[in-house]
C-alpha positions as CSV (number, residue, x, y, z in Angstrom):
1,M,-5.2,18.6,52.0
2,A,-5.9,16.0,49.3
3,A,-3.0,15.4,46.9
4,L,-3.5,16.8,43.5
5,R,-4.0,14.0,41.0
6,L,-3.3,14.5,37.3
7,S,-4.9,12.4,34.7
8,P,-2.7,11.1,31.9
9,T,-4.2,13.5,29.5
10,M,-3.6,16.5,31.8
11,G,0.0,15.3,32.3
12,N,0.6,15.2,28.6
13,D,-0.8,18.7,28.2
14,L,1.4,20.1,31.0
15,T,4.5,18.3,29.6
16,M,3.8,19.9,26.2
17,A,3.3,23.4,27.7
18,A,6.6,23.0,29.7
19,L,8.5,22.0,26.5
20,I,7.2,25.0,24.7
21,V,8.3,27.3,27.5
22,A,11.7,25.6,27.7
23,I,12.2,26.1,23.9
24,V,11.5,29.8,24.2
25,A,13.8,30.0,27.3
26,L,16.7,28.6,25.1
27,M,16.7,31.9,23.2
28,I,17.3,33.9,26.3
29,L,19.3,32.0,28.9
30,P,23.0,31.2,28.5
31,L,23.7,27.4,28.2
32,P,26.7,25.4,29.1
33,T,28.4,23.5,26.2
34,M,27.5,20.1,27.6
35,L,23.8,21.0,27.6
36,I,24.2,22.4,24.1
37,D,25.7,19.1,23.0
38,T,22.8,17.2,24.6
39,L,20.1,19.3,23.0
40,L,21.8,19.1,19.6
41,A,21.8,15.3,19.9
42,I,18.1,15.4,20.8
43,N,17.4,17.5,17.8
44,I,19.1,15.0,15.5
45,A,17.3,12.1,17.1
46,V,13.8,13.7,16.9
47,S,14.4,14.5,13.2
48,V,15.4,10.9,12.4
49,L,12.4,9.6,14.4
50,L,10.0,11.8,12.4
51,L,11.5,10.7,9.1
52,M,11.3,7.0,10.0
53,T,7.7,7.5,11.2
54,T,6.6,9.0,7.9
55,L,8.1,6.0,6.0
56,F,6.0,3.5,8.0
57,I,2.6,5.1,8.4
58,P,-0.1,3.8,6.0
59,N,-1.4,7.3,5.0
60,A,-0.9,11.0,5.7
61,V,-3.9,11.2,8.1
62,S,-2.3,8.7,10.4
63,L,0.1,11.5,11.4
64,S,-2.3,14.4,11.4
65,S,-0.3,16.2,14.2
66,F,2.7,16.6,11.8
67,P,2.0,20.3,11.0
68,S,2.2,21.1,14.8
69,L,5.3,18.9,15.1
70,L,6.8,20.8,12.2
71,L,6.3,24.1,14.0
72,F,7.7,22.8,17.3
73,T,10.8,21.3,15.7
74,T,11.5,24.4,13.7
75,L,11.2,26.6,16.8
76,F,13.4,24.2,18.8
77,R,16.1,24.3,16.0
78,L,16.1,28.1,15.8
79,S,16.4,28.4,19.6
80,L,19.4,26.1,19.5
81,N,20.8,28.3,16.7
82,I,20.5,31.3,18.9
83,A,22.0,29.6,21.9
84,S,24.9,28.2,19.9
85,T,25.5,31.6,18.3
86,K,25.9,33.2,21.7
87,A,28.3,30.5,22.8
88,I,30.4,30.9,19.6
89,L,30.6,34.7,19.8
90,L,31.1,34.9,23.5
91,H,33.5,32.0,24.2
92,A,34.7,30.8,20.7
93,D,33.4,27.4,21.9
94,A,30.0,25.7,21.4
95,G,30.7,22.2,22.4
96,H,32.1,19.0,20.8
97,V,29.2,18.3,18.4
98,I,29.5,21.7,16.6
99,E,33.3,21.6,16.4
100,S,33.3,18.0,15.2
101,F,30.8,18.8,12.5
102,G,32.8,21.9,11.4
103,N,36.0,20.0,11.1
104,L,34.3,17.1,9.3
105,V,32.7,19.4,6.7
106,V,35.6,21.8,6.3
107,G,38.1,18.9,6.1
108,G,41.1,21.3,6.3
109,N,39.8,23.5,3.5
110,L,37.5,26.4,4.6
111,V,36.4,27.2,1.0
112,V,35.3,23.6,0.4
113,G,33.3,23.6,3.7
114,I,31.5,26.8,2.8
115,V,30.7,25.5,-0.7
116,V,29.3,22.2,0.8
117,F,27.2,24.1,3.2
118,I,25.8,26.4,0.5
119,I,25.0,23.4,-1.8
120,I,23.1,21.5,1.0
121,T,21.2,24.7,1.8
122,V,20.3,25.3,-1.8
123,V,19.2,21.7,-2.3
124,Q,17.0,21.9,0.8
125,F,15.5,25.3,-0.1
126,I,15.1,25.2,-3.8
127,V,14.4,21.5,-4.5
128,I,12.8,19.9,-1.4
129,S,11.2,22.8,0.3
130,K,9.8,24.5,-2.8
131,G,8.5,21.2,-4.2
132,S,6.9,20.1,-0.9
133,E,5.4,23.6,-0.5
134,R,3.8,23.4,-4.0
135,V,2.5,19.9,-3.4
136,A,1.0,20.9,0.0
137,E,-0.6,24.0,-1.6
138,V,-2.2,21.9,-4.4
139,G,-3.2,19.1,-2.1
140,A,-4.9,21.5,0.3
141,R,-6.8,23.1,-2.6
142,F,-7.9,19.8,-4.2
143,T,-8.9,18.4,-0.8
144,L,-11.1,21.5,-0.2
145,D,-12.6,21.3,-3.6
146,A,-13.4,17.6,-3.2
147,M,-15.1,17.9,0.2
148,P,-18.7,18.6,-1.0
149,G,-18.6,15.6,-3.4
150,K,-17.2,13.3,-0.8
151,Q,-19.7,14.5,1.8
152,M,-22.6,13.9,-0.7
153,S,-21.2,10.4,-1.5
154,I,-21.2,9.6,2.3
155,D,-24.8,10.8,2.6
156,A,-25.9,8.8,-0.4
157,D,-24.3,5.6,0.9
158,L,-26.0,6.2,4.2
159,R,-29.4,6.6,2.6
160,A,-28.9,3.6,0.5
161,G,-28.0,1.5,3.5
162,I,-24.5,0.8,2.3
163,L,-23.1,2.5,5.4
164,T,-24.4,2.4,8.9
165,A,-24.8,5.6,10.9
166,E,-21.7,4.9,12.9
167,E,-19.6,4.2,9.7
168,A,-20.9,7.4,8.1
169,K,-20.0,9.4,11.2
170,R,-16.5,7.9,11.2
171,K,-16.0,8.7,7.5
172,R,-17.2,12.3,8.1
173,A,-14.7,12.7,10.9
174,M,-11.9,11.3,8.7
175,L,-12.9,13.7,6.0
176,A,-12.8,16.7,8.3
177,M,-9.4,15.6,9.7
178,E,-8.0,15.1,6.2
179,S,-9.0,18.7,5.2
180,Q,-7.6,20.2,8.3
181,M,-4.4,18.2,8.0
182,H,-3.8,19.3,4.4
183,G,-4.6,22.9,5.3
184,G,-2.2,22.8,8.2
185,M,0.5,21.3,6.0
186,D,0.1,24.1,3.4
187,G,0.9,26.7,6.1
188,A,3.5,24.5,7.9
189,M,5.7,24.2,4.8
190,K,6.3,27.9,5.1
191,F,8.2,27.2,8.3
192,V,10.5,24.8,6.5
193,K,11.3,27.3,3.8
194,G,11.8,30.1,6.3
195,D,14.0,27.8,8.4
196,A,16.4,27.2,5.5
197,I,16.6,31.0,4.8
198,A,17.2,31.8,8.5
199,G,20.0,29.1,8.7
200,L,21.8,30.7,5.8
201,I,21.6,34.2,7.2
202,I,22.6,33.1,10.7
203,T,25.7,31.4,9.3
204,M,26.8,34.5,7.4
205,V,26.2,36.7,10.4
206,N,28.2,34.2,12.6
207,I,31.2,34.3,10.3
208,L,31.3,38.1,9.9
209,A,30.6,38.8,13.5
210,G,33.0,36.1,14.6
211,I,35.9,37.7,12.7
212,V,35.1,41.1,14.3
213,V,34.8,39.6,17.8
214,G,38.0,37.5,17.4
215,V,40.0,40.5,16.3
216,L,38.6,43.1,18.7
217,Y,38.0,41.0,21.9
218,H,40.2,37.8,21.6
219,G,43.4,39.3,20.2
220,M,43.4,37.1,17.1
221,T,44.6,38.0,13.7
222,A,42.0,38.3,10.9
223,G,43.2,34.9,9.4
224,E,43.0,33.1,12.8
225,A,39.6,34.6,13.6
226,S,38.2,33.7,10.2
227,T,39.5,30.1,10.5
228,R,38.3,29.6,14.0
229,F,34.9,31.2,13.8
230,A,34.2,30.0,10.2
231,V,34.8,26.3,11.3
232,L,32.4,26.8,14.3
233,S,29.8,28.7,12.3
234,I,29.8,26.1,9.5
235,G,29.6,23.3,12.1
236,D,26.7,25.1,13.8
237,A,25.0,25.5,10.4
238,M,25.5,21.8,9.5
239,V,24.3,20.6,12.9
240,S,21.1,22.6,12.3
241,Q,20.7,21.9,8.5
242,V,21.0,18.1,8.7
243,P,18.0,17.7,11.1
244,S,16.2,20.4,9.1
245,L,16.9,18.4,5.9
246,F,15.5,15.2,7.6
247,I,12.4,17.1,8.7
248,C,12.0,18.6,5.2
249,V,12.3,15.1,3.6
250,A,9.8,13.7,6.1
251,A,7.3,16.5,5.2
252,G,7.8,15.8,1.5
253,V,7.2,12.1,2.0
254,L,4.1,12.7,4.0
255,I,2.3,15.1,1.6
256,T,3.3,13.2,-1.5
257,R,2.0,9.9,-0.1
258,V,-0.8,8.3,-2.1
259,A,-2.1,5.3,-0.3
260,D,-4.1,2.6,-2.0
261,E,-7.5,2.6,-0.3
262,Q,-8.5,-0.7,-1.9
263,E,-5.9,-2.6,0.1
264,K,-7.4,-4.7,2.9
265,K,-4.2,-4.2,5.0
266,P,-2.5,-0.8,4.8
267,R,1.1,-0.9,3.8
268,S,4.1,1.2,4.6
269,L,5.8,3.4,2.0
270,G,8.6,0.9,1.5
271,Q,6.2,-2.0,1.0
272,E,4.2,0.0,-1.5
273,I,7.3,1.1,-3.5
274,G,8.7,-2.4,-3.5
275,A,5.5,-4.0,-4.6
276,Q,4.9,-1.5,-7.4
277,L,8.4,-1.5,-8.7
278,S,8.6,-5.3,-8.7
279,R,5.2,-5.7,-10.4
280,N,6.7,-5.7,-14.0
281,P,10.0,-7.6,-14.3
282,R,10.1,-6.7,-18.1
283,A,10.7,-3.1,-17.1
284,I,13.7,-4.2,-15.0
285,Y,15.0,-6.4,-17.8
286,L,14.8,-3.3,-20.1
287,A,16.6,-1.1,-17.6
288,G,19.3,-3.8,-17.3
289,G,19.7,-3.8,-21.1
290,L,20.0,0.0,-21.3
291,T,22.5,0.0,-18.4
292,M,24.6,-2.6,-20.3
293,A,24.6,-0.3,-23.4
294,F,26.2,2.5,-21.3
295,A,29.1,0.2,-20.7
296,L,29.9,0.4,-24.4
297,V,30.2,4.2,-24.4
298,P,33.8,5.2,-24.8
299,G,35.2,6.6,-21.5
300,F,32.5,5.2,-19.3
301,P,33.5,2.8,-16.5
302,A,32.5,-0.5,-18.1
303,L,33.0,-2.6,-15.0
304,Q,30.5,-0.6,-12.9
305,F,27.8,-0.4,-15.6
306,L,28.2,-4.1,-16.4
307,G,27.9,-5.0,-12.7
308,L,24.7,-2.9,-12.4
309,A,23.3,-4.4,-15.5
310,M,23.9,-7.9,-14.4
311,G,22.4,-7.1,-11.0
312,L,19.2,-5.7,-12.6
313,V,18.9,-8.7,-15.0
314,A,19.3,-11.1,-12.0
315,I,16.7,-9.2,-10.0
316,A,14.3,-9.3,-13.0
317,H,14.8,-13.0,-13.5
318,W,14.2,-13.7,-9.8
319,L,11.0,-11.5,-9.8
320,G,9.7,-13.2,-12.9
321,K,10.4,-16.6,-11.4
322,R,8.7,-15.7,-8.2
323,Q,5.6,-14.3,-10.0
324,R,5.2,-17.5,-12.0
325,K,5.6,-19.5,-8.8
326,E,2.9,-17.5,-7.1
327,E,0.6,-17.8,-10.0
328,A,1.2,-21.5,-10.2
329,T,0.6,-21.8,-6.4
330,V,-2.8,-20.0,-6.7
331,L,-3.9,-21.9,-9.8
332,S,-2.7,-25.3,-8.7
333,K,-4.4,-25.8,-5.4
334,P,-6.4,-29.0,-5.3
335,I,-10.2,-28.6,-5.7
336,S,-11.7,-31.8,-4.5
337,A,-15.2,-30.8,-5.6
338,L,-14.1,-31.1,-9.3
339,Q,-13.6,-34.8,-8.9
340,R,-16.1,-37.3,-10.3
341,E,-18.5,-38.8,-7.8
342,G,-16.8,-41.9,-6.4
343,G,-13.6,-41.1,-8.1
344,K,-10.3,-42.0,-6.5
345,G,-6.8,-40.5,-6.6
346,D,-5.6,-36.9,-6.0
347,A,-8.0,-34.1,-6.2
348,P,-7.8,-32.2,-9.5
349,A,-6.6,-28.5,-9.7
350,I,-7.0,-25.6,-12.1
351,L,-4.8,-26.6,-15.1
352,Q,-2.5,-24.3,-17.0
353,Q,-3.5,-25.8,-20.3
354,P,-6.4,-27.8,-21.8
355,P,-6.6,-31.6,-21.1
356,H,-5.4,-33.9,-23.9
357,F,-8.8,-35.3,-24.5
358,A,-12.4,-34.0,-24.4
359,K,-14.2,-33.9,-21.0
360,P,-17.9,-34.3,-20.6
361,L,-17.9,-31.1,-18.5
362,A,-15.2,-28.5,-18.4
363,I,-14.7,-24.8,-17.3
364,R,-12.4,-22.7,-19.4
365,M,-11.5,-19.2,-18.0
366,S,-9.1,-16.3,-18.7
367,R,-5.9,-16.1,-16.7
368,P,-6.8,-12.8,-14.9
369,L,-10.1,-14.5,-13.7
370,G,-8.3,-17.6,-12.5
371,E,-5.9,-15.4,-10.5
372,L,-8.9,-13.7,-8.8
373,L,-10.4,-16.9,-7.6
374,E,-9.8,-18.3,-4.1
375,A,-9.4,-22.1,-4.4
376,D,-11.0,-22.8,-1.0
377,R,-14.1,-20.7,-1.7
378,L,-14.5,-22.2,-5.1
379,D,-14.2,-25.7,-3.6
380,E,-16.9,-24.9,-1.1
381,A,-19.2,-23.4,-3.7
382,L,-18.9,-26.4,-6.0
383,E,-19.4,-28.8,-3.2
384,S,-22.6,-27.0,-2.2
385,E,-23.9,-27.2,-5.8
386,R,-23.1,-30.9,-5.9
387,H,-25.3,-31.6,-2.9
388,K,-28.1,-29.7,-4.5
389,L,-27.8,-31.6,-7.7
390,Q,-28.0,-35.0,-6.0
391,A,-30.9,-33.8,-3.8
392,H,-33.0,-32.4,-6.8
393,L,-32.1,-34.9,-9.6
394,G,-30.4,-37.8,-7.9
395,L,-27.6,-37.3,-10.5
396,P,-24.0,-38.0,-9.5
397,F,-21.5,-35.4,-10.4
398,P,-19.6,-36.5,-13.5
399,G,-16.5,-34.6,-12.7
400,A,-15.1,-31.5,-14.4
401,A,-11.9,-30.2,-15.7
402,M,-10.9,-26.5,-15.2
403,W,-8.1,-24.6,-16.9
404,V,-7.0,-21.1,-17.7
405,S,-6.6,-19.9,-21.3
406,A,-4.6,-16.9,-22.5
407,D,-6.9,-16.5,-25.5
408,L,-10.0,-15.5,-23.6
409,P,-10.9,-11.9,-22.8
410,E,-10.3,-10.6,-19.3
411,H,-12.7,-12.1,-16.6
412,R,-14.4,-14.4,-19.1
413,F,-15.3,-18.0,-18.4
414,D,-16.9,-20.7,-20.6
415,V,-18.7,-23.9,-19.7
416,L,-18.0,-26.7,-22.2
417,L,-19.8,-29.9,-22.8
418,N,-17.6,-32.4,-24.7
419,D,-15.5,-29.4,-25.8
420,V,-18.5,-27.5,-27.1
421,P,-19.3,-24.2,-25.5
422,A,-22.7,-24.4,-23.7
423,S,-22.4,-21.1,-21.8
424,Q,-20.1,-18.0,-22.2
425,H,-20.1,-15.2,-19.6
426,T,-17.9,-12.3,-18.6
427,V,-17.9,-11.0,-15.0
428,P,-16.8,-7.4,-13.9
429,G,-14.1,-8.7,-11.5
430,R,-14.1,-9.6,-7.8
431,L,-17.5,-8.1,-7.0
432,L,-20.7,-9.4,-5.4
433,L,-23.7,-10.3,-7.5
434,L,-27.0,-8.8,-6.1
435,N,-29.7,-11.4,-6.2
436,D,-32.7,-9.0,-5.8
437,P,-32.9,-6.2,-8.4
438,A,-35.5,-4.5,-6.2
439,S,-33.1,-4.2,-3.3
440,A,-32.1,-0.8,-1.8
441,L,-28.6,-1.6,-2.8
442,A,-29.5,-1.8,-6.5
443,G,-29.1,2.0,-7.0
444,A,-25.4,1.9,-6.2
445,A,-24.7,-1.3,-8.3
446,Q,-22.7,-1.7,-11.4
447,R,-24.8,-3.1,-14.3
448,H,-23.4,-5.9,-16.4
449,G,-24.5,-8.6,-18.9
450,P,-26.8,-11.5,-18.3
451,I,-25.8,-14.4,-16.0
452,L,-27.7,-17.1,-14.1
453,H,-31.4,-16.1,-14.1
454,H,-30.6,-12.3,-14.5
455,A,-31.2,-10.6,-17.8
456,E,-29.1,-7.8,-16.5
457,S,-26.8,-8.5,-13.6
458,L,-26.1,-6.0,-10.7
459,W,-22.7,-6.1,-9.1
460,L,-21.4,-4.4,-5.9
461,P,-17.9,-4.1,-4.4
462,P,-17.7,-6.0,-1.1
463,A,-17.1,-2.9,0.9
464,A,-20.4,-1.4,-0.3
465,V,-22.5,-4.3,1.1
466,P,-23.1,-4.3,4.9
467,E,-22.6,-7.6,6.7
468,A,-26.3,-7.9,7.5
469,Q,-27.1,-7.9,3.7
470,R,-24.3,-10.2,2.5
471,G,-26.9,-13.1,2.3
472,A,-28.6,-11.2,-0.5
473,C,-25.5,-11.4,-2.7
474,M,-23.3,-14.1,-4.2
475,D,-19.5,-14.0,-4.4
476,L,-17.6,-14.7,-7.6
477,E,-16.9,-18.3,-6.8
478,S,-20.6,-19.0,-6.0
479,V,-21.6,-17.3,-9.3
480,I,-19.3,-19.5,-11.3
481,A,-20.3,-22.7,-9.5
482,A,-24.0,-21.9,-9.9
483,Q,-23.6,-21.2,-13.6
484,V,-21.7,-24.5,-14.2
485,F,-24.4,-26.6,-12.4
486,G,-27.1,-24.7,-14.1
487,V,-25.7,-25.9,-17.5
488,L,-25.4,-29.4,-15.9
489,R,-29.1,-29.5,-14.9
490,R,-30.3,-28.3,-18.4
491,H,-28.3,-31.1,-20.0
492,A,-28.6,-33.8,-17.3
493,H,-29.6,-36.4,-19.9
494,L,-26.2,-36.3,-21.4
495,F,-24.5,-37.3,-18.2
496,M,-26.6,-40.4,-17.3
497,G,-24.2,-43.1,-18.5
498,V,-23.1,-46.6,-17.4
499,Q,-21.0,-45.3,-14.5
500,E,-23.8,-43.0,-13.2
501,V,-26.4,-45.8,-13.4
502,Q,-24.1,-48.1,-11.5
503,W,-23.6,-45.4,-8.9
504,V,-27.4,-45.0,-8.5
505,I,-27.9,-48.8,-8.2
506,D,-25.1,-49.1,-5.6
507,R,-26.8,-46.4,-3.5
508,V,-30.3,-48.0,-3.8
509,S,-29.3,-51.6,-3.3
510,P,-28.9,-51.6,0.5
511,E,-32.5,-50.4,1.0
512,Y,-34.2,-52.2,-2.0
513,P,-32.1,-55.3,-2.8
514,G,-35.0,-57.3,-4.1
515,L,-36.2,-54.6,-6.5
516,V,-32.7,-54.0,-7.8
517,A,-32.1,-57.7,-8.4
518,E,-35.4,-58.1,-10.4
519,V,-34.7,-55.0,-12.5
520,Q,-31.2,-56.3,-13.4
521,K,-32.7,-59.6,-14.5
522,V,-35.0,-57.9,-16.9
523,L,-32.7,-55.1,-18.1
524,P,-28.9,-55.2,-18.3
525,L,-27.0,-52.2,-17.1
526,Q,-26.4,-50.9,-20.6
527,R,-30.1,-50.8,-21.4
528,I,-30.9,-49.0,-18.2
529,A,-28.3,-46.3,-19.1
């Protein structure tokens, strides 16, 4: 008889079914205390694993199985509650984990332990569970309401050629998964709330029933029974409530997660929070100042508040310094294509302020636009336009200065000839310029002011342009380079000076030495220029 072979998928399914049956069996079968300790440790480990997982996933859909996991972990926790309750009432012993938790929480004072347990339960039930339940409910409703619009948007992008059939199919599948996931979370949050209520009821029943069992069956006094069974009951409740709190926080983190879809590389929750909180050092400076003011309030611990204030100010100073360094790094990369033809020395970079004297050709741009540019792409675009200029006009590039100005509007750049503006344009940001207004992509384009040869420019986000049609568009660096050299061509006569004539003569001399010699006999270099 051929051996039965299980595929990995079938093996996973059978394992899941066996786990569900085992969880249900925990409610019925008596368990030894060692096994109870092991299962409680597994319960804590699983809850920590789920919490850590929700902190590192890029978006909620990445853990679309969470509603089912929430149901299974809740069922597992309640089964352990029932098993530990039987052990407590039958043997007045439920293992080392529960007893240690009970002694840790009670700390020699039964009233304090009960109060701590009630506070944790109330925080979980009223604050976290209720808030997460409301967010899940609203998220499910908003997702359902937005589905027709998102579906129509996918269909429109498919008809316009912005999406391929495979991409549209994948987006529809993601949309369906998102709606199912939010709907599942709306219902699954009821498990969390019910689990908190059940834990509170089970603890009260354990304490009351434990006193009765201790007095009637174990020969204890009422005081001994209340102390013994209260410690075990509170320990059992805390061992259950701590993992439940972790799961509840994980659910809250998952459904309140708002991921930035514009990011090229998805980021974890910690990365997003860190990036967003450190984006504005001035807010941290202000927080440090207000914290320092609290140190002046009579009766407040001045040392602690001053320490916190100094820490916040130091962090703000470090963040501001890092931001300035990053901006300087982006804007100070050498761009060799800005150098004059035949020029020597280091390649120029985008300056932080205007040069001290007028340049024949210069590009002035706003700081936000300068931060959007990629130095390598700009260098390539300028180099390409330099070759075209020499091929069409035989004119050497006179060199150019480029700097950022805080006085210009956002995304504005000017082309200057001897410090006189010859061209002034504003771009809509890091988008692609559509060269052909009759293209099928034009319907989804953002319309903007004139630039290059366009009376009305059409701009598209890079994600909206398929790779096969990227050739019909120009990136931001290419648009700026083309605009600069367009001005240079229209005013080419202004750039034909002595240096440029000498450059032309040096290039022609190897092939036509006799002609060059005769011309220079008749006309000096200054007259030719």
